Biotite code that builds the C-alpha atoms (Angstrom):
import biotite.structure as struc

atoms = struc.array([
    struc.Atom([14.339, 5.766, 9.752], chain_id="A", res_id=1, res_name="MET", atom_name="CA", element="C"),
    struc.Atom([12.461, 8.510, 7.890], chain_id="A", res_id=2, res_name="ILE", atom_name="CA", element="C"),
    struc.Atom([12.738, 8.408, 4.111], chain_id="A", res_id=3, res_name="LYS", atom_name="CA", element="C"),
    struc.Atom([10.467, 10.426, 1.816], chain_id="A", res_id=4, res_name="PRO", atom_name="CA", element="C"),
    struc.Atom([9.068, 8.639, -1.215], chain_id="A", res_id=5, res_name="SER", atom_name="CA", element="C"),
    struc.Atom([7.105, 9.155, -4.373], chain_id="A", res_id=6, res_name="LYS", atom_name="CA", element="C"),
    struc.Atom([3.753, 7.347, -4.152], chain_id="A", res_id=7, res_name="VAL", atom_name="CA", element="C"),
    struc.Atom([2.295, 5.527, -7.162], chain_id="A", res_id=8, res_name="VAL", atom_name="CA", element="C"),
    struc.Atom([-0.365, 2.909, -7.800], chain_id="A", res_id=9, res_name="PHE", atom_name="CA", element="C"),
    struc.Atom([0.846, -0.471, -9.055], chain_id="A", res_id=10, res_name="ILE", atom_name="CA", element="C"),
    struc.Atom([-1.542, -0.262, -12.020], chain_id="A", res_id=11, res_name="SER", atom_name="CA", element="C"),
    struc.Atom([-3.653, 2.231, -13.921], chain_id="A", res_id=12, res_name="ASP", atom_name="CA", element="C"),
    struc.Atom([-6.727, 0.165, -13.037], chain_id="A", res_id=13, res_name="GLU", atom_name="CA", element="C"),
    struc.Atom([-6.032, 0.516, -9.322], chain_id="A", res_id=14, res_name="LEU", atom_name="CA", element="C"),
    struc.Atom([-5.455, 4.249, -9.687], chain_id="A", res_id=15, res_name="GLU", atom_name="CA", element="C"),
    struc.Atom([-8.721, 4.562, -11.631], chain_id="A", res_id=16, res_name="ASN", atom_name="CA", element="C"),
    struc.Atom([-10.530, 2.655, -8.845], chain_id="A", res_id=17, res_name="ASN", atom_name="CA", element="C"),
    struc.Atom([-9.133, 5.113, -6.297], chain_id="A", res_id=18, res_name="PHE", atom_name="CA", element="C"),
    struc.Atom([-10.021, 8.150, -8.425], chain_id="A", res_id=19, res_name="ASN", atom_name="CA", element="C"),
    struc.Atom([-13.573, 6.864, -8.948], chain_id="A", res_id=20, res_name="SER", atom_name="CA", element="C"),
    struc.Atom([-14.286, 6.870, -5.200], chain_id="A", res_id=21, res_name="LEU", atom_name="CA", element="C"),
    struc.Atom([-16.471, 9.818, -4.158], chain_id="A", res_id=22, res_name="PRO", atom_name="CA", element="C"),
    struc.Atom([-14.519, 12.694, -2.595], chain_id="A", res_id=23, res_name="GLU", atom_name="CA", element="C"),
    struc.Atom([-16.421, 12.356, 0.687], chain_id="A", res_id=24, res_name="ASP", atom_name="CA", element="C"),
    struc.Atom([-15.868, 8.580, 0.869], chain_id="A", res_id=25, res_name="ASP", atom_name="CA", element="C"),
    struc.Atom([-14.294, 7.478, 4.159], chain_id="A", res_id=26, res_name="PHE", atom_name="CA", element="C"),
    struc.Atom([-11.864, 5.109, 2.418], chain_id="A", res_id=27, res_name="VAL", atom_name="CA", element="C"),
    struc.Atom([-10.722, 7.751, -0.062], chain_id="A", res_id=28, res_name="LYS", atom_name="CA", element="C"),
    struc.Atom([-10.109, 10.254, 2.738], chain_id="A", res_id=29, res_name="LYS", atom_name="CA", element="C"),
    struc.Atom([-8.174, 7.608, 4.681], chain_id="A", res_id=30, res_name="SER", atom_name="CA", element="C"),
    struc.Atom([-6.101, 6.752, 1.635], chain_id="A", res_id=31, res_name="MET", atom_name="CA", element="C"),
    struc.Atom([-5.296, 10.401, 0.970], chain_id="A", res_id=32, res_name="ILE", atom_name="CA", element="C"),
    struc.Atom([-3.970, 10.578, 4.527], chain_id="A", res_id=33, res_name="ARG", atom_name="CA", element="C"),
    struc.Atom([-1.972, 7.360, 3.987], chain_id="A", res_id=34, res_name="ALA", atom_name="CA", element="C"),
    struc.Atom([-0.493, 8.692, 0.745], chain_id="A", res_id=35, res_name="ILE", atom_name="CA", element="C"),
    struc.Atom([0.514, 11.900, 2.508], chain_id="A", res_id=36, res_name="LYS", atom_name="CA", element="C"),
    struc.Atom([2.212, 9.886, 5.258], chain_id="A", res_id=37, res_name="ASP", atom_name="CA", element="C"),
    struc.Atom([3.999, 7.640, 2.736], chain_id="A", res_id=38, res_name="LEU", atom_name="CA", element="C"),
    struc.Atom([5.263, 10.682, 0.836], chain_id="A", res_id=39, res_name="LYS", atom_name="CA", element="C"),
    struc.Atom([6.840, 11.898, 4.072], chain_id="A", res_id=40, res_name="GLN", atom_name="CA", element="C"),
    struc.Atom([8.123, 8.477, 5.121], chain_id="A", res_id=41, res_name="ASN", atom_name="CA", element="C"),
    struc.Atom([8.051, 5.312, 3.002], chain_id="A", res_id=42, res_name="ALA", atom_name="CA", element="C"),
    struc.Atom([8.564, 3.283, 6.173], chain_id="A", res_id=43, res_name="PHE", atom_name="CA", element="C"),
    struc.Atom([5.510, 4.625, 8.040], chain_id="A", res_id=44, res_name="SER", atom_name="CA", element="C"),
    struc.Atom([3.721, 1.297, 7.626], chain_id="A", res_id=45, res_name="GLY", atom_name="CA", element="C"),
    struc.Atom([4.397, -2.064, 9.249], chain_id="A", res_id=46, res_name="ILE", atom_name="CA", element="C"),
    struc.Atom([6.804, -4.425, 7.490], chain_id="A", res_id=47, res_name="HIS", atom_name="CA", element="C"),
    struc.Atom([5.232, -7.774, 6.588], chain_id="A", res_id=48, res_name="VAL", atom_name="CA", element="C"),
    struc.Atom([7.656, -10.720, 6.955], chain_id="A", res_id=49, res_name="PRO", atom_name="CA", element="C"),
    struc.Atom([8.673, -12.269, 3.615], chain_id="A", res_id=50, res_name="LYS", atom_name="CA", element="C"),
    struc.Atom([7.166, -15.629, 4.544], chain_id="A", res_id=51, res_name="ARG", atom_name="CA", element="C"),
    struc.Atom([3.730, -13.960, 4.821], chain_id="A", res_id=52, res_name="LEU", atom_name="CA", element="C"),
    struc.Atom([3.799, -12.210, 1.418], chain_id="A", res_id=53, res_name="ILE", atom_name="CA", element="C"),
    struc.Atom([1.023, -13.771, -0.668], chain_id="A", res_id=54, res_name="PRO", atom_name="CA", element="C"),
    struc.Atom([2.430, -15.738, -3.634], chain_id="A", res_id=55, res_name="ASN", atom_name="CA", element="C"),
    struc.Atom([-0.057, -13.918, -5.839], chain_id="A", res_id=56, res_name="GLU", atom_name="CA", element="C"),
    struc.Atom([1.850, -10.633, -5.210], chain_id="A", res_id=57, res_name="TYR", atom_name="CA", element="C"),
    struc.Atom([5.181, -12.203, -6.074], chain_id="A", res_id=58, res_name="VAL", atom_name="CA", element="C"),
    struc.Atom([3.813, -13.801, -9.277], chain_id="A", res_id=59, res_name="ARG", atom_name="CA", element="C"),
    struc.Atom([1.796, -10.799, -10.403], chain_id="A", res_id=60, res_name="LYS", atom_name="CA", element="C"),
    struc.Atom([4.185, -7.970, -9.557], chain_id="A", res_id=61, res_name="TRP", atom_name="CA", element="C"),
    struc.Atom([7.474, -9.611, -8.567], chain_id="A", res_id=62, res_name="GLY", atom_name="CA", element="C"),
    struc.Atom([7.550, -7.791, -5.246], chain_id="A", res_id=63, res_name="ILE", atom_name="CA", element="C"),
    struc.Atom([10.335, -8.471, -2.778], chain_id="A", res_id=64, res_name="LYS", atom_name="CA", element="C"),
    struc.Atom([8.912, -6.614, 0.246], chain_id="A", res_id=65, res_name="ASN", atom_name="CA", element="C"),
    struc.Atom([5.476, -5.817, 1.560], chain_id="A", res_id=66, res_name="LEU", atom_name="CA", element="C"),
    struc.Atom([4.269, -3.136, 3.946], chain_id="A", res_id=67, res_name="TRP", atom_name="CA", element="C"),
    struc.Atom([0.900, -2.669, 5.638], chain_id="A", res_id=68, res_name="LYS", atom_name="CA", element="C"),
    struc.Atom([-0.501, 0.727, 6.511], chain_id="A", res_id=69, res_name="TYR", atom_name="CA", element="C"),
    struc.Atom([-3.337, 0.588, 9.051], chain_id="A", res_id=70, res_name="ASP", atom_name="CA", element="C"),
    struc.Atom([-6.165, 2.956, 8.227], chain_id="A", res_id=71, res_name="MET", atom_name="CA", element="C"),
    struc.Atom([-9.121, 3.772, 10.518], chain_id="A", res_id=72, res_name="PRO", atom_name="CA", element="C"),
    struc.Atom([-12.028, 1.339, 11.022], chain_id="A", res_id=73, res_name="ARG", atom_name="CA", element="C"),
    struc.Atom([-9.851, -1.700, 10.325], chain_id="A", res_id=74, res_name="GLY", atom_name="CA", element="C"),
    struc.Atom([-9.028, -0.860, 6.709], chain_id="A", res_id=75, res_name="TRP", atom_name="CA", element="C"),
    struc.Atom([-5.592, -1.801, 5.398], chain_id="A", res_id=76, res_name="ARG", atom_name="CA", element="C"),
    struc.Atom([-3.472, -0.443, 2.564], chain_id="A", res_id=77, res_name="LEU", atom_name="CA", element="C"),
    struc.Atom([-0.734, -2.709, 1.218], chain_id="A", res_id=78, res_name="LEU", atom_name="CA", element="C"),
    struc.Atom([2.288, -1.342, -0.571], chain_id="A", res_id=79, res_name="TYR", atom_name="CA", element="C"),
    struc.Atom([5.803, -2.238, -1.613], chain_id="A", res_id=80, res_name="THR", atom_name="CA", element="C"),
    struc.Atom([8.898, -0.064, -1.533], chain_id="A", res_id=81, res_name="ILE", atom_name="CA", element="C"),
    struc.Atom([11.181, 0.118, -4.527], chain_id="A", res_id=82, res_name="THR", atom_name="CA", element="C"),
    struc.Atom([13.404, 2.712, -6.143], chain_id="A", res_id=83, res_name="SER", atom_name="CA", element="C"),
    struc.Atom([13.969, 4.178, -9.580], chain_id="A", res_id=84, res_name="ASP", atom_name="CA", element="C"),
    struc.Atom([17.655, 4.645, -8.767], chain_id="A", res_id=85, res_name="ASN", atom_name="CA", element="C"),
    struc.Atom([19.787, 4.224, -5.681], chain_id="A", res_id=86, res_name="GLU", atom_name="CA", element="C"),
    struc.Atom([18.476, 7.385, -4.005], chain_id="A", res_id=87, res_name="VAL", atom_name="CA", element="C"),
    struc.Atom([14.751, 7.969, -4.692], chain_id="A", res_id=88, res_name="ASP", atom_name="CA", element="C"),
    struc.Atom([12.242, 5.644, -3.040], chain_id="A", res_id=89, res_name="LEU", atom_name="CA", element="C"),
    struc.Atom([8.873, 4.751, -4.508], chain_id="A", res_id=90, res_name="ILE", atom_name="CA", element="C"),
    struc.Atom([5.948, 3.448, -2.453], chain_id="A", res_id=91, res_name="SER", atom_name="CA", element="C"),
    struc.Atom([3.749, 1.460, -4.828], chain_id="A", res_id=92, res_name="ALA", atom_name="CA", element="C"),
    struc.Atom([0.204, 0.865, -3.595], chain_id="A", res_id=93, res_name="ILE", atom_name="CA", element="C"),
    struc.Atom([-0.938, -2.702, -4.310], chain_id="A", res_id=94, res_name="LEU", atom_name="CA", element="C"),
    struc.Atom([-4.364, -2.994, -2.703], chain_id="A", res_id=95, res_name="GLU", atom_name="CA", element="C"),
    struc.Atom([-6.635, -1.735, 0.030], chain_id="A", res_id=96, res_name="TRP", atom_name="CA", element="C"),
    struc.Atom([-9.395, -3.573, 1.800], chain_id="A", res_id=97, res_name="PHE", atom_name="CA", element="C"),
    struc.Atom([-11.292, -3.927, 5.047], chain_id="A", res_id=98, res_name="ASP", atom_name="CA", element="C"),
    struc.Atom([-10.084, -6.057, 7.938], chain_id="A", res_id=99, res_name="HIS", atom_name="CA", element="C"),
    struc.Atom([-12.181, -9.074, 6.947], chain_id="A", res_id=100, res_name="LYS", atom_name="CA", element="C"),
    struc.Atom([-10.706, -9.152, 3.418], chain_id="A", res_id=101, res_name="GLU", atom_name="CA", element="C"),
    struc.Atom([-7.238, -8.602, 4.881], chain_id="A", res_id=102, res_name="TYR", atom_name="CA", element="C"),
    struc.Atom([-7.643, -11.633, 7.147], chain_id="A", res_id=103, res_name="GLU", atom_name="CA", element="C"),
    struc.Atom([-8.871, -13.700, 4.205], chain_id="A", res_id=104, res_name="ARG", atom_name="CA", element="C"),
    struc.Atom([-5.906, -12.636, 2.030], chain_id="A", res_id=105, res_name="LYS", atom_name="CA", element="C"),
    struc.Atom([-3.393, -13.525, 4.756], chain_id="A", res_id=106, res_name="PHE", atom_name="CA", element="C"),
    struc.Atom([-5.288, -16.601, 5.958], chain_id="A", res_id=107, res_name="LYS", atom_name="CA", element="C"),
    struc.Atom([-5.618, -15.480, 9.582], chain_id="A", res_id=108, res_name="TYR", atom_name="CA", element="C"),
])
């Protein structure tokens, strides 16, 4: 299923962290690619089963679904899909981190 979406950051702080990365930074370039892909298709990531969603995400943001977008070199971008009405989808970026931090977050 291909569904375009608007891409936002879950918080101003997270967006500021992204914007403060140097333009030639590998992670920033990877995230720009991820954002482009999510704009074209909100479902381009991998759906994380509900039982694996960290409680912290539910408490902090009240999310009901979680998606993982694999970036190069083992980096991960986590996002949730929501809508501002019944038609337009929004992909809200929650976090990004390297594989080691990802494993720690999900207790692998």
